Structures are given as C-alpha cells and as structure tokens.
DSSP file (Angstrom, degrees, kcal/mol; ACC not computed):
  #  RESIDUE AA STRUCTURE BP1 BP2  ACC     N-H-->O    O-->H-N    N-H-->O    O-->H-N    TCO  KAPPA ALPHA  PHI   PSI    X-CA   Y-CA   Z-CA
    1    1 A M     >        0   0    0      0, 0.0     4,-2.2     0, 0.0   116,-0.2   0.000 360.0 360.0 360.0 -32.3  -33.8  -21.6   30.8
    2    2 A A  H  >  +     0   0    0      2,-0.2     4,-2.4     1,-0.2     5,-0.2   0.878 360.0  50.0 -65.4 -38.0  -33.5  -17.8   31.0
    3    3 A I  H  > S+     0   0    0      2,-0.2     4,-2.2     1,-0.2    -1,-0.2   0.918 110.7  49.1 -67.4 -42.9  -29.8  -18.1   32.1
    4    4 A A  H  > S+     0   0    0      2,-0.2     4,-2.4     1,-0.2    -2,-0.2   0.902 111.2  51.2 -61.2 -40.7  -29.0  -20.4   29.2
    5    5 A S  H  X S+     0   0    0     -4,-2.2     4,-2.6   108,-0.2    -2,-0.2   0.935 110.4  47.3 -60.8 -48.2  -30.7  -18.0   26.9
    6    6 A D  H  X S+     0   0    0     -4,-2.4     4,-2.4     1,-0.2    -1,-0.2   0.864 111.4  51.5 -64.9 -35.6  -28.7  -15.0   28.1
    7    7 A I  H  X S+     0   0    0     -4,-2.2     4,-2.1     2,-0.2    -1,-0.2   0.930 111.5  47.1 -65.8 -45.0  -25.5  -17.0   27.9
    8    8 A L  H  X S+     0   0    0     -4,-2.4     4,-2.2     2,-0.2    -2,-0.2   0.904 112.4  49.5 -63.1 -41.6  -26.3  -18.0   24.3
    9    9 A I  H  X S+     0   0    0     -4,-2.6     4,-2.5     1,-0.2    -1,-0.2   0.897 109.6  51.8 -65.4 -40.3  -27.2  -14.4   23.4
   10   10 A A  H  X S+     0   0    0     -4,-2.4     4,-2.4     2,-0.2    -1,-0.2   0.881 109.0  51.0 -63.2 -37.4  -23.9  -13.2   25.0
   11   11 A L  H  X S+     0   0    0     -4,-2.1     4,-2.5     2,-0.2    -2,-0.2   0.900 109.9  49.4 -67.5 -39.4  -22.0  -15.7   22.9
   12   12 A V  H  X S+     0   0    0     -4,-2.2     4,-2.0     2,-0.2    -2,-0.2   0.915 110.6  50.2 -64.9 -41.1  -23.7  -14.5   19.8
   13   13 A A  H  X S+     0   0    0     -4,-2.5     4,-1.8     2,-0.2    -2,-0.2   0.925 109.9  50.8 -60.7 -43.5  -22.9  -10.9   20.7
   14   14 A F  H  X S+     0   0    0     -4,-2.4     4,-2.6     1,-0.2    -2,-0.2   0.919 106.8  54.7 -59.9 -43.9  -19.3  -12.0   21.2
   15   15 A L  H  X S+     0   0    0     -4,-2.5     4,-2.5     1,-0.2    -1,-0.2   0.905 108.2  49.5 -54.1 -43.3  -19.3  -13.6   17.8
   16   16 A H  H  X S+     0   0    0     -4,-2.0     4,-2.1     2,-0.2    -1,-0.2   0.809 108.3  51.4 -74.1 -28.5  -20.4  -10.3   16.2
   17   17 A V  H  X S+     0   0    0     -4,-1.8     4,-2.4     2,-0.2    -1,-0.2   0.907 110.7  50.7 -67.5 -40.6  -17.6   -8.4   18.0
   18   18 A Y  H  X S+     0   0    0     -4,-2.6     4,-2.6     2,-0.2    -2,-0.2   0.922 109.2  50.0 -58.1 -45.9  -15.2  -11.0   16.6
   19   19 A F  H  X S+     0   0    0     -4,-2.5     4,-2.8     1,-0.2     5,-0.3   0.902 108.3  54.2 -58.9 -41.5  -16.7  -10.4   13.2
   20   20 A L  H  X S+     0   0    0     -4,-2.1     4,-2.9     1,-0.2     5,-0.4   0.941 110.1  45.9 -55.9 -50.4  -16.2   -6.6   13.7
   21   21 A V  H  X>S+     0   0    0     -4,-2.4     4,-2.1     1,-0.2     5,-1.3   0.915 113.9  48.8 -60.5 -44.9  -12.5   -7.1   14.5
   22   22 A L  H  X5S+     0   0    0     -4,-2.6     4,-0.6     3,-0.2     5,-0.3   0.934 119.5  36.9 -60.8 -46.5  -12.0   -9.4   11.6
   23   23 A E  H  <5S+     0   0    0     -4,-2.8    -2,-0.2    -5,-0.2    -1,-0.2   0.821 124.8  36.9 -81.8 -31.3  -13.7   -7.1    9.1
   24   24 A M  H  <5S+     0   0    0     -4,-2.9    -3,-0.2    -5,-0.3    -2,-0.2   0.838 134.1  13.5 -89.4 -34.7  -12.6   -3.7   10.4
   25   25 A F  H  <5S+     0   0    0     -4,-2.1    -3,-0.2    -5,-0.4    -2,-0.1   0.667 130.0  37.1-120.7 -21.7   -9.0   -4.4   11.5
   26   26 A L  S ><<S+     0   0    0     -5,-1.3     3,-1.5    -4,-0.6     6,-0.7   0.372  78.0 107.6-116.4   3.6   -7.8   -7.8   10.1
   27   27 A W  T 3  S+     0   0    0     -5,-0.3     9,-0.1     1,-0.3    11,-0.1   0.872  93.4  28.9 -51.1 -47.1   -9.4   -7.9    6.7
   28   28 A D  T 3  S+     0   0    0      4,-0.1    -1,-0.3    15,-0.1    -2,-0.1   0.207 104.1  96.5-103.9  14.8   -6.1   -7.3    4.8
   29   29 A K  S <> S-     0   0    0     -3,-1.5     4,-3.0     1,-0.1     5,-0.3  -0.609  92.2 -99.3 -96.6 163.0   -3.8   -8.9    7.4
   30   30 A P  H  > S+     0   0    0      0, 0.0     4,-2.4     0, 0.0     5,-0.2   0.870 122.8  49.8 -51.8 -42.0   -2.6  -12.5    7.2
   31   31 A Y  H  > S+     0   0    0      1,-0.2     4,-2.6     2,-0.2     5,-0.2   0.924 113.9  45.2 -64.6 -43.5   -5.2  -13.8    9.6
   32   32 A G  H  > S+     0   0    0     -6,-0.7     4,-2.5     2,-0.2     6,-0.3   0.896 112.1  51.5 -66.3 -40.6   -8.0  -12.0    7.8
   33   33 A L  H  X>S+     0   0    0     -4,-3.0     4,-1.4    -7,-0.3     5,-1.2   0.922 114.0  44.4 -61.2 -43.5   -6.8  -13.2    4.4
   34   34 A K  H  <5S+     0   0    0     -4,-2.4    -2,-0.2    -5,-0.3    -1,-0.2   0.911 113.2  50.9 -66.7 -42.7   -6.6  -16.7    5.6
   35   35 A T  H  <5S+     0   0    0     -4,-2.6    -2,-0.2     1,-0.2    -1,-0.2   0.911 122.4  30.6 -62.2 -43.2  -10.1  -16.6    7.3
   36   36 A F  H  <5S-     0   0    0     -4,-2.5    -1,-0.2    -5,-0.2    -2,-0.2   0.537 102.7-125.8 -98.1  -5.6  -11.8  -15.2    4.3
   37   37 A G  T  <5 +     0   0    0     -4,-1.4     2,-0.2    -5,-0.2    -3,-0.2   0.827  59.5 143.7  68.4  32.5   -9.7  -16.8    1.6
   38   38 A H      < -     0   0    0     -5,-1.2    -1,-0.2    -6,-0.3     2,-0.2  -0.651  49.0-122.3-101.5 157.8   -8.9  -13.6   -0.2
   39   39 A T     >  -     0   0    0     -2,-0.2     4,-2.6     1,-0.1     5,-0.2  -0.559  32.2-108.3 -87.2 164.9   -5.8  -12.4   -1.9
   40   40 A Q  H  > S+     0   0    0      1,-0.2     4,-2.4    -2,-0.2     5,-0.2   0.876 119.9  55.5 -60.0 -37.9   -4.1   -9.2   -0.8
   41   41 A E  H  > S+     0   0    0      2,-0.2     4,-1.9     1,-0.2    -1,-0.2   0.947 110.6  42.6 -61.1 -50.7   -5.3   -7.5   -4.0
   42   42 A I  H  > S+     0   0    0      1,-0.2     4,-1.8     2,-0.2    -2,-0.2   0.914 113.9  52.4 -63.8 -42.4   -8.9   -8.3   -3.4
   43   43 A A  H  X S+     0   0    0     -4,-2.6     4,-0.7     1,-0.2    -1,-0.2   0.898 108.9  50.1 -61.1 -41.0   -8.6   -7.4    0.3
   44   44 A S  H  < S+     0   0    0     -4,-2.4     3,-0.5     1,-0.2     4,-0.3   0.895 112.1  47.5 -64.2 -39.3   -7.1   -4.1   -0.5
   45   45 A K  H  < S+     0   0    0     -4,-1.9    -1,-0.2     1,-0.2    -2,-0.2   0.803 120.6  36.8 -71.4 -28.3   -9.9   -3.3   -3.0
   46   46 A T  H  X S+     0   0    0     -4,-1.8     4,-2.7    -5,-0.1     5,-0.2   0.302  82.8 107.4-109.0   7.7  -12.7   -4.3   -0.6
   47   47 A K  H  X S+     0   0    0     -4,-0.7     4,-2.3    -3,-0.5     5,-0.2   0.881  80.9  47.8 -58.4 -42.7  -11.2   -3.0    2.7
   48   48 A V  H  > S+     0   0    0     -4,-0.3     4,-2.0     2,-0.2    -1,-0.2   0.907 112.8  48.7 -66.6 -40.9  -13.6   -0.1    3.0
   49   49 A L  H  > S+     0   0    0      1,-0.2     4,-2.4     2,-0.2    -2,-0.2   0.917 111.5  50.1 -63.1 -43.1  -16.6   -2.3    2.3
   50   50 A A  H  X S+     0   0    0     -4,-2.7     4,-2.8     1,-0.2    -2,-0.2   0.890 108.4  52.4 -62.4 -40.1  -15.5   -4.9    4.8
   51   51 A A  H  X S+     0   0    0     -4,-2.3     4,-2.2    -5,-0.2    -1,-0.2   0.900 109.0  50.3 -63.1 -40.4  -15.0   -2.2    7.5
   52   52 A N  H  X S+     0   0    0     -4,-2.0     4,-1.8     2,-0.2    -2,-0.2   0.927 111.1  48.5 -61.3 -45.8  -18.5   -1.0    6.9
   53   53 A Q  H  X S+     0   0    0     -4,-2.4     4,-1.8     1,-0.2    -2,-0.2   0.903 109.8  53.1 -64.0 -40.6  -19.8   -4.5    7.2
   54   54 A G  H  X S+     0   0    0     -4,-2.8     4,-1.9     1,-0.2    -1,-0.2   0.885 104.9  54.7 -60.1 -40.2  -17.8   -4.9   10.4
   55   55 A L  H  X S+     0   0    0     -4,-2.2     4,-1.9     1,-0.2    -1,-0.2   0.908 106.6  51.2 -61.0 -42.2  -19.4   -1.8   11.8
   56   56 A Y  H  X S+     0   0    0     -4,-1.8     4,-2.1     1,-0.2    -1,-0.2   0.879 107.0  53.2 -62.1 -38.1  -22.8   -3.2   11.2
   57   57 A N  H  X S+     0   0    0     -4,-1.8     4,-2.2     1,-0.2    -1,-0.2   0.882 106.6  53.9 -63.6 -35.9  -21.8   -6.4   13.0
   58   58 A G  H  X S+     0   0    0     -4,-1.9     4,-2.7     2,-0.2    -2,-0.2   0.889 106.0  52.0 -62.5 -40.3  -20.8   -4.2   15.9
   59   59 A F  H  X S+     0   0    0     -4,-1.9     4,-2.3     2,-0.2    -1,-0.2   0.889 108.2  51.5 -63.3 -39.8  -24.2   -2.6   16.0
   60   60 A L  H  X S+     0   0    0     -4,-2.1     4,-1.9     2,-0.2    -2,-0.2   0.925 111.4  47.1 -62.7 -43.4  -25.8   -6.1   16.1
   61   61 A A  H  X S+     0   0    0     -4,-2.2     4,-2.3     1,-0.2    -2,-0.2   0.920 111.3  51.2 -63.0 -44.0  -23.6   -7.0   19.1
   62   62 A A  H  X S+     0   0    0     -4,-2.7     4,-2.6     1,-0.2    -1,-0.2   0.873 107.9  53.4 -62.9 -37.1  -24.4   -3.7   20.8
   63   63 A G  H  X S+     0   0    0     -4,-2.3     4,-2.5     2,-0.2    -1,-0.2   0.902 109.0  48.0 -63.5 -41.3  -28.1   -4.3   20.4
   64   64 A L  H  X S+     0   0    0     -4,-1.9     4,-2.0     2,-0.2    -2,-0.2   0.909 112.2  48.6 -66.1 -41.6  -27.8   -7.8   22.0
   65   65 A V  H  X S+     0   0    0     -4,-2.3     4,-1.2     2,-0.2    -2,-0.2   0.923 110.6  51.6 -64.2 -43.2  -25.8   -6.4   24.9
   66   66 A W  H >X S+     0   0    0     -4,-2.6     4,-0.8     1,-0.2     3,-0.8   0.938 109.2  51.1 -55.2 -48.2  -28.4   -3.6   25.3
   67   67 A G  H >< S+     0   0    0     -4,-2.5     3,-0.5     1,-0.3    -1,-0.2   0.860 104.9  56.7 -60.9 -35.4  -31.2   -6.3   25.3
   68   68 A L  H 3< S+     0   0    0     -4,-2.0    -1,-0.3     1,-0.2    -2,-0.2   0.784 118.3  32.1 -67.5 -25.3  -29.3   -8.2   28.0
   69   69 A F  H << S+     0   0    0     -4,-1.2     2,-0.2    -3,-0.8    -1,-0.2   0.352  99.5  99.8-113.1   5.8  -29.3   -5.2   30.3
   70   70 A S  S X< S-     0   0    0     -4,-0.8     3,-1.2    -3,-0.5     4,-0.1  -0.610  70.8-132.4 -97.6 153.7  -32.6   -3.4   29.4
   71   71 A Q  T 3  S+     0   0    0      1,-0.3     3,-0.3    -2,-0.2    -1,-0.1   0.835 115.7  45.8 -65.7 -34.3  -36.0   -3.5   31.1
   72   72 A Q  T 3> S+     0   0    0      1,-0.2     4,-1.6     2,-0.1     3,-0.4  -0.093  79.3 135.3 -96.0  32.4  -37.5   -4.2   27.7
   73   73 A G  H <>  +     0   0    0     -3,-1.2     4,-3.1     1,-0.2     5,-0.3   0.795  58.0  61.6 -56.9 -37.9  -34.9   -6.8   27.0
   74   74 A M  H  > S+     0   0    0     -3,-0.3     4,-2.5     1,-0.2    -1,-0.2   0.956 109.1  40.9 -58.0 -53.3  -37.1   -9.5   25.5
   75   75 A N  H  > S+     0   0    0     -3,-0.4     4,-2.4     1,-0.2    -1,-0.2   0.895 116.5  49.7 -62.5 -40.1  -38.3   -7.3   22.6
   76   76 A I  H  X S+     0   0    0     -4,-1.6     4,-2.5     2,-0.2     5,-0.2   0.932 112.4  47.2 -65.2 -46.6  -34.9   -5.9   22.0
   77   77 A K  H  X S+     0   0    0     -4,-3.1     4,-2.6     1,-0.2     5,-0.3   0.897 112.3  50.0 -63.3 -41.5  -33.2   -9.4   22.0
   78   78 A I  H  X S+     0   0    0     -4,-2.5     4,-2.2    -5,-0.3    -1,-0.2   0.930 112.1  48.7 -62.8 -44.4  -35.9  -10.7   19.6
   79   79 A F  H  X S+     0   0    0     -4,-2.4     4,-2.1    -5,-0.2    -2,-0.2   0.955 115.6  40.9 -61.1 -52.3  -35.4   -7.8   17.3
   80   80 A F  H  X S+     0   0    0     -4,-2.5     4,-2.3     1,-0.2    -2,-0.2   0.872 114.6  51.7 -70.8 -36.6  -31.6   -8.1   17.1
   81   81 A L  H  X S+     0   0    0     -4,-2.6     4,-2.6    -5,-0.2    -1,-0.2   0.900 109.9  50.9 -64.0 -38.9  -31.6  -11.9   16.9
   82   82 A S  H  X S+     0   0    0     -4,-2.2     4,-2.5    -5,-0.3    -2,-0.2   0.904 109.1  50.4 -63.2 -41.5  -34.1  -11.7   14.0
   83   83 A C  H  X S+     0   0    0     -4,-2.1     4,-2.7     2,-0.2    -2,-0.2   0.922 111.4  48.9 -59.7 -44.9  -31.8   -9.2   12.3
   84   84 A I  H  X S+     0   0    0     -4,-2.3     4,-2.5     2,-0.2    -2,-0.2   0.910 111.4  48.9 -62.9 -43.7  -28.9  -11.6   12.8
   85   85 A I  H  X S+     0   0    0     -4,-2.6     4,-2.4     2,-0.2     5,-0.2   0.927 113.5  46.3 -62.6 -46.2  -30.8  -14.5   11.5
   86   86 A I  H  X S+     0   0    0     -4,-2.5     4,-2.6     1,-0.2     5,-0.2   0.919 113.8  48.3 -64.4 -43.3  -32.0  -12.6    8.4
   87   87 A A  H  X S+     0   0    0     -4,-2.7     4,-2.8    -5,-0.2    -1,-0.2   0.891 111.8  50.9 -63.4 -38.3  -28.5  -11.3    7.7
   88   88 A G  H  X S+     0   0    0     -4,-2.5     4,-2.0     2,-0.2    -2,-0.2   0.895 111.3  46.5 -65.9 -41.6  -27.1  -14.8    8.1
   89   89 A I  H  X S+     0   0    0     -4,-2.4     4,-1.6     2,-0.2    -2,-0.2   0.921 114.9  47.2 -67.1 -43.7  -29.5  -16.3    5.7
   90   90 A Y  H  X S+     0   0    0     -4,-2.6     4,-2.0     1,-0.2     5,-0.3   0.930 112.3  49.8 -62.0 -44.9  -29.0  -13.6    3.1
   91   91 A G  H  X>S+     0   0    0     -4,-2.8     4,-2.8     1,-0.2     5,-1.6   0.873 108.7  52.7 -62.0 -36.6  -25.2  -13.8    3.5
   92   92 A S  H  <5S+     0   0    0     -4,-2.0    -1,-0.2     1,-0.2    -2,-0.2   0.826 113.8  43.9 -69.2 -30.4  -25.4  -17.6    3.0
   93   93 A L  H  <5S+     0   0    0     -4,-1.6    -2,-0.2    -3,-0.2    -1,-0.2   0.778 127.0  27.3 -82.1 -28.3  -27.3  -17.1   -0.2
   94   94 A T  H  <5S+     0   0    0     -4,-2.0    -2,-0.2     2,-0.2    -3,-0.2   0.668 133.3  16.0-111.2 -20.4  -25.3  -14.3   -1.6
   95   95 A A  T  <5S-     0   0    0     -4,-2.8     2,-0.3    -5,-0.3    -3,-0.2   0.731 120.6 -16.4-118.6 -67.8  -21.7  -14.6   -0.3
   96   96 A H    > < -     0   0    0     -5,-1.6     3,-1.7     1,-0.1     4,-0.3  -0.987  46.3-133.4-152.0 136.9  -20.8  -18.0    1.3
   97   97 A R  T >> S+     0   0    0     -2,-0.3     3,-1.9     1,-0.3     4,-0.5   0.807 100.6  69.1 -59.8 -33.5  -22.8  -20.9    2.6
   98   98 A K  H >> S+     0   0    0      1,-0.3     4,-1.8     2,-0.2     3,-0.5   0.682  81.5  75.6 -66.3 -16.0  -20.8  -21.1    5.9
   99   99 A I  H <>>S+     0   0    0     -3,-1.7     4,-1.9     1,-0.2     5,-1.4   0.819  87.7  61.6 -61.6 -30.5  -22.4  -17.9    7.0
  100  100 A L  I <4>S+     0   0    0     -3,-1.9     5,-2.8    -4,-0.3    -1,-0.2   0.889 109.5  40.9 -60.6 -38.3  -25.5  -19.9    7.7
  101  101 A F  I <<5S+     0   0    0     -3,-0.5    -2,-0.2    -4,-0.5    -1,-0.2   0.775 120.5  39.6 -84.3 -28.0  -23.6  -21.9   10.2
  102  102 A V  I  <5S+     0   0    0     -4,-1.8    -2,-0.2     3,-0.1    -3,-0.2   0.645 134.0  13.4 -97.1 -15.1  -21.6  -19.2   11.9
  103  103 A Q  I  X5S+     0   0    0     -4,-1.9     4,-1.6    -5,-0.2    -3,-0.2   0.710 125.7  40.7-122.6 -56.3  -24.2  -16.5   12.0
  104  104 A A  I  ><S+     0   0    0     -5,-1.4     4,-2.7     2,-0.2    -3,-0.2   0.938 114.5  47.9 -70.1 -47.3  -27.8  -17.6   11.3
  105  105 A I  H  ><S+     0   0    0     -5,-2.8     4,-2.9     1,-0.2     5,-0.2   0.925 111.6  49.1 -65.3 -44.9  -27.9  -20.9   13.2
  106  106 A P  H  > S+     0   0    0      0, 0.0     4,-2.2     0, 0.0    -1,-0.2   0.899 113.2  49.8 -58.5 -36.5  -26.4  -19.5   16.4
  107  107 A G  H  X S+     0   0    0     -4,-1.6     4,-2.6     2,-0.2    -2,-0.2   0.918 111.1  48.8 -64.6 -42.9  -29.0  -16.7   16.2
  108  108 A C  H  X S+     0   0    0     -4,-2.7     4,-2.7     2,-0.2     5,-0.2   0.934 110.9  48.9 -61.6 -48.1  -31.8  -19.2   15.7
  109  109 A I  H  X S+     0   0    0     -4,-2.9     4,-2.4     1,-0.2     5,-0.2   0.931 112.9  48.6 -58.2 -45.3  -30.7  -21.4   18.6
  110  110 A S  H  X S+     0   0    0     -4,-2.2     4,-2.5    -5,-0.2    -1,-0.2   0.918 110.9  50.4 -61.6 -43.7  -30.5  -18.3   20.8
  111  111 A L  H  X S+     0   0    0     -4,-2.6     4,-2.7     2,-0.2     5,-0.2   0.897 109.5  50.7 -63.0 -41.5  -33.9  -17.1   19.7
  112  112 A V  H  X S+     0   0    0     -4,-2.7     4,-2.5     2,-0.2    -2,-0.2   0.946 111.8  47.2 -61.0 -47.3  -35.5  -20.5   20.4
  113  113 A F  H  X S+     0   0    0     -4,-2.4     4,-1.4     1,-0.2  -108,-0.2   0.900 112.4  51.1 -62.0 -39.7  -34.0  -20.6   23.9
  114  114 A L  H  X S+     0   0    0     -4,-2.5     4,-0.5     1,-0.2     3,-0.3   0.939 111.7  45.8 -61.0 -46.8  -35.2  -17.0   24.4
  115  115 A L  H >< S+     0   0    0     -4,-2.7     3,-0.7     1,-0.2    -1,-0.2   0.856 111.7  52.2 -67.5 -35.0  -38.7  -17.8   23.4
  116  116 A L  H 3< S+     0   0    0     -4,-2.5    -1,-0.2     1,-0.2    -2,-0.2   0.774 106.3  55.1 -70.2 -24.7  -38.8  -20.9   25.5
  117  117 A S  H 3<        0   0    0     -4,-1.4    -1,-0.2    -3,-0.3    -2,-0.2   0.584 360.0 360.0 -84.8  -7.0  -37.6  -18.9   28.5
  118  118 A A    <<        0   0    0     -3,-0.7    -1,-0.2    -4,-0.5    -2,-0.1   0.478 360.0 360.0 -73.6 360.0  -40.5  -16.5   28.2
C-alpha cells in the first residue's frame, strides 16, 4: 500500500508541475487558451495573476516531492495533500467546477492511500 501511495502522490506532484507550466508559460498561448477557454484579451490581462498561481502550484509539487524523500515524509505529505484538497475545493467553488475533479479528488485519493499505508 505504501508503494501505491507514493505513486499516487508522485502523480499528483506531476499534475501540479503540469499546472505550473500551463499557468506560467502557456497561459496566453494557443494550448493555454484552449485549455482554460479564455480569449487572448482575457489571457493578456490575467497573465501575471496566472503566473503567480502557477508558482504556487509549483510549491505544492515541490512539497510533495520533499515529502516523498524526507525522513518526516508522512507529516509533510499529509500537509501538502491537505493544502491541495482545500485549494481544489475552493477553486471548484469560486472558479470552475472541474477543479474539483482534476485537483481535489486526486489529492483526496492520494491522502486516503497514504493514511491506509500508515
């Protein structure tokens, strides 16, 4: 169960690196515009905000990777998965419902596997 947990956590970390790339580097590019359903005008106006959001996603990914390689990994992974779940729930309530499915639910599944592996 511990191996499955670590694999799921690594996948969630990878997702957040992907979010970082989308929000920091592709926000106003054709792929980013299509992914987020924005116009070029909206993307240009919100590019700095998106980059900031992408940076935070990078910190979440870094925290999970840190947890995977740390002696105190359990507590670190619980903390960062909890942050991801809360951010996903908040995002689904304030921005777009699909954030629940691409961020919060993968975080929840990973947290359940982590707690079951303890």
